N, C-alpha and C positions, 0 to 999 in steps of 0.2 A: 433514753437512759437504760432501761432494761437491765438494771442490776437490782439485787434485792435490797430493800430499804430496811434499816434497823427499826425495830419497834419495841415497845414495852407495854404489856397489858397489866395494869394494876387492878387486881381483882378483890372484890369483897370476900370476907371469910365465909359468909353465907352466900348462896346464889342470889342473883338479882336480875330483874327484867330491864334495868336501866344501864345505858352505855353512853359515854361521851367520848367522841373522837377529837383529838387535839392535833391541828395542823399548824405547825410553827411557821415563822418567817424564815427568810434566807439566812439572816444573821441573828435571829431572835429565837433561841431554842426553847424547848419545853421547860427548861430550868430557869429561864428568864422570869422576872418578877410577875408579869401579868399572867403568864401561863402556869407558873409554879403555884400561885395562890388560887387560880381557877381550878387547878387539879384538886387542891385541898377542899375547896367549896363542894365540888361534885362528889368527891370520894366520901365526904362526911354526910352527904345527902343520900348515900346508898347506891352510888353509881360505880360500875367498873369504868376505868379510865384507860383509853388506848392512846398512847403517845406515838405519833409517826415521826421518827427521828431522821428525816432526810437532811443532808447537808450539801452545800454547793460551793464550788470555787467561782471566782469571777468569770472564768471561761465557761463553766456550766451555765451560769445565769444568762450570758449573752446568747447562747444557742438553745435556751430552754424550750422544749416542746411540752407545753403544759398538759396537753391531752395524753401524751405518752406518760408523763409523770403521774397524772391522775389514774391511768390504767395500772401503773405499778403500785400506786397507793391502794387502789381497790383490791388488788391481789393481796397486799399486806392485810387489809381489813378482813378479807375472806379467810385468810390463813389464821389470823389472830382469834377470830370469833367462831372458827369452825366448830359446828356442833352446838353452839349456844344460840338461844333465841332471846332477842331483846325486843320488847314492845315499845320502849320509851327511848328515843334516840336524840342526842344533841351532837352538833358539830361546832367546835370553836376553831375559827381560822384566823390567823394573824398574817397580814401583809400578803406575801406571795402565796400563802396558804389559801387565800381567797380565790386565786386562779384555779387551784386544785378543787376547791369547794364547788365552784360554778360547774365544773365538769362532772363531779360526783353527783350533782343534783339530777343528772339525766338517768341515774340508776333508781329503779323503783323502790329499792329498800329505804331510800331517803325521802320518799314522798311526804311523810308526816314528821320528818325530823325538825327540831327547833334549831335555829342557826344563830351563832354569835359571830358577827363580822367585825374584827378588830383591825382598825386602820386599813379598810379594804382599798384595793387599787382602782379608784374611780376613773383614773386616766385610761384604764384598759376597757375598751368597748364591751368585751364579752362579760367582764365582771359587772360593769354598770348595768347592762341589759339584764343579766341574771338577777341582780338585786331588784331592779325596777319591775320585773315581771314575776318575781318570786311569789309563789302561793304558800311558801313556808313561813311560819312565824319567825321573825328575825329581830335581833338586837344589834344595832350598827353603831359603833363608837369610832369617832374621828378625832384627830388632833387638828385644832384650828390652824396651827403653824406647820402642818405636814404638807409642805409646799407642792410636792409632786402629786400627792394622792387626794388631797382635799380640794375638790373643784366645786366651788359654790353653786354654779349653775346646775351641775349634775346632782349635788346634794338637794337642792330645792326640788328637782324633778322626782327624787326618791320619796318626797312627801306625798306623792300621788298614791303610793302603795300603802294601804291601810294595815298590811301585815307586818310592817316594819316599825320598830321603835328606834328613833334616831337621837343620838347624843353627840354633842361636840364638846371636847375638852378645851377650855379657853387657854390659849397659849401653848397647848400640847404639841410636841413634835411627833415624829413617826413612832417613837416608843411610848407615846402618851406621857411624856415627862416634860418638865421645863428645863431648858438647856442650862440655866445658871442657878437653879434653886432646888437642891435635893430635898429640902424639908417639905416644900409645897408639893414636890413630885410624889412624896410618900402619901400626902393627903389625897392627891389625884388617884394614886394606886388604890387606896382604900375606897374611894368613891366609885371607881370603875368596877372593882371586885364586888362592892355592894349592889351595883346595878346588875351584874351578872347573877349574883345570888338571888335577886328578886325576880329575875326573868323566868 
């Protein structure tokens, strides 16, 4: 990619030691419901919030080099927080953002970060192994009907890792919504945001 990625740092009025980095999905922006309300949760807890606003065309996705993208994202993070010191770090990653997250974890600044994996791409070996071997505390939320990403055998293996809290949204699709029931989808959204709030 090697092009600058837009970002937005939402800062507390007073300084803070807390930062959450939000890595959206390919078609699921930081303004989409899960990430919009997650932003509110963290901001109200006294966190600065860094939105990484990459976007992709279908062509970009087919040739995506996640390591290159993660390098670009790390540059954005370094630029955004230049001169700031954060001792309490969280990363919230949705879908393709979990590919970026697994690369970022190789960076020592994230050794103690708490991680929220939203609809992680379990079909991707690198993402699965990063989760399975992660020493970071993690909250992992899957949609039961997320047919490409929710692989039951791999989900069961993740239970070996005591650092992970695993949740499955019954009937949930890749957006953690029910395809034909907006009202119940709102209840699910509330439940997922509560889980993130308690994590």
